[in-house]
C-alpha positions as CSV (number, residue, x, y, z in Angstrom):
1,M,-21.2,-12.2,-27.0
2,Y,-20.1,-11.4,-30.6
3,N,-23.1,-11.5,-33.0
4,S,-21.9,-10.6,-36.4
5,G,-24.7,-9.5,-38.7
6,G,-27.4,-10.9,-36.4
7,A,-27.4,-7.7,-34.4
8,I,-28.7,-5.6,-37.3
9,E,-32.3,-6.0,-38.4
10,S,-32.3,-3.4,-41.2
11,L,-29.7,-1.2,-42.9
12,I,-30.2,2.0,-45.0
13,Y,-27.5,4.1,-46.8
14,Q,-28.2,7.7,-47.9
15,R,-25.9,9.9,-49.9
16,G,-25.9,13.6,-49.8
17,E,-23.9,16.1,-47.9
18,G,-21.6,13.4,-46.7
19,G,-23.9,10.6,-46.1
20,K,-25.8,8.7,-43.5
21,V,-26.2,5.1,-42.4
22,A,-29.4,4.2,-40.5
23,M,-30.0,0.8,-38.9
24,E,-32.2,-1.0,-36.5
25,A,-30.2,-3.0,-34.0
26,K,-31.3,-5.8,-31.7
27,G,-30.5,-6.3,-28.0
28,C,-28.4,-4.2,-25.6
29,G,-24.8,-3.8,-24.7
30,L,-21.8,-2.4,-26.5
31,F,-22.3,-1.9,-30.2
32,G,-19.2,-1.7,-32.4
33,A,-18.7,-0.8,-36.1
34,Y,-15.7,0.1,-38.2
35,S,-15.4,3.4,-40.1
36,S,-12.5,5.0,-42.0
37,S,-13.2,8.3,-40.3
38,R,-15.0,9.8,-37.3
39,P,-18.7,10.4,-37.8
40,T,-20.0,13.9,-37.2
41,E,-23.2,12.8,-35.5
42,Y,-24.4,9.6,-33.8
43,T,-27.9,9.1,-32.6
44,V,-30.0,6.4,-31.1
45,A,-33.8,7.0,-31.3
46,S,-33.2,10.6,-32.2
47,A,-31.2,11.3,-29.0
48,F,-27.6,12.4,-29.4
49,I,-25.4,10.0,-27.5
50,V,-21.8,9.8,-26.4
51,Y,-19.7,7.4,-28.4
52,E,-16.1,6.4,-28.5
53,F,-14.1,6.4,-31.7
54,D,-10.6,4.9,-31.9
55,S,-9.1,6.5,-35.0
56,S,-6.1,4.1,-35.0
57,K,-8.4,1.1,-35.4
58,G,-11.4,2.9,-37.0
59,L,-13.7,1.4,-34.3
60,L,-16.9,3.2,-33.2
61,I,-18.4,2.0,-29.9
62,L,-21.6,3.0,-28.3
63,N,-23.6,1.6,-25.4
64,L,-27.1,0.4,-26.1
65,D,-27.9,0.4,-22.4
66,K,-31.6,-0.7,-22.5
67,K,-33.0,-3.7,-24.2
68,P,-35.9,-2.7,-26.5
69,E,-39.4,-4.1,-25.8
70,E,-40.3,-7.4,-27.4
71,G,-40.3,-7.0,-31.2
72,Q,-38.8,-3.5,-31.1
73,Y,-35.3,-2.4,-32.1
74,H,-32.8,0.5,-31.4
75,Y,-32.9,3.0,-34.3
76,V,-29.3,4.1,-34.8
77,E,-28.1,6.8,-37.2
78,I,-24.5,7.6,-38.1
79,K,-23.9,10.8,-40.1
80,F,-20.8,11.9,-42.1
81,Y,-20.5,15.4,-43.5
82,N,-17.3,15.1,-45.6
83,K,-18.7,14.7,-49.1
84,S,-15.3,14.1,-50.8
85,T,-14.7,10.9,-48.8
86,W,-18.2,9.4,-49.0
87,T,-17.5,7.0,-51.8
88,H,-14.6,5.4,-49.8
89,K,-16.7,5.3,-46.6
90,S,-19.7,3.8,-48.4
91,R,-17.6,0.8,-49.4
92,L,-16.4,0.4,-45.8
93,I,-19.8,0.9,-44.3
94,R,-21.3,-1.8,-46.5
95,K,-19.3,-4.2,-44.3
96,F,-21.5,-3.3,-41.3
97,L,-23.5,-6.5,-41.8
98,K,-20.3,-8.5,-41.6
99,Y,-18.4,-6.7,-38.8
100,S,-21.0,-4.8,-36.7
101,S,-21.9,-6.5,-33.4
102,I,-23.2,-6.3,-30.0
103,F,-20.5,-7.8,-27.8
């Protein structure tokens, strides 16, 4: 099921040595988001996870395999370390609420 915007409970942007997007996501299943470049680190609840990145489409995919307990969320962090492209990425990442989903 595609759930645009409803899959994300909170969203935080941080700038610095490249930048970071942190969010709390609901539910379980495949989580997809678009990015102009490959992230350098991707974690869920502080655990490094395997993710897929299709550079031709700019699509990041990870599997949120377990549904959180009632009233809880997955804490997802996406980090980028290329400071020169952060401004461009920041504009694209702001579209997470519109294009991110659990399908």
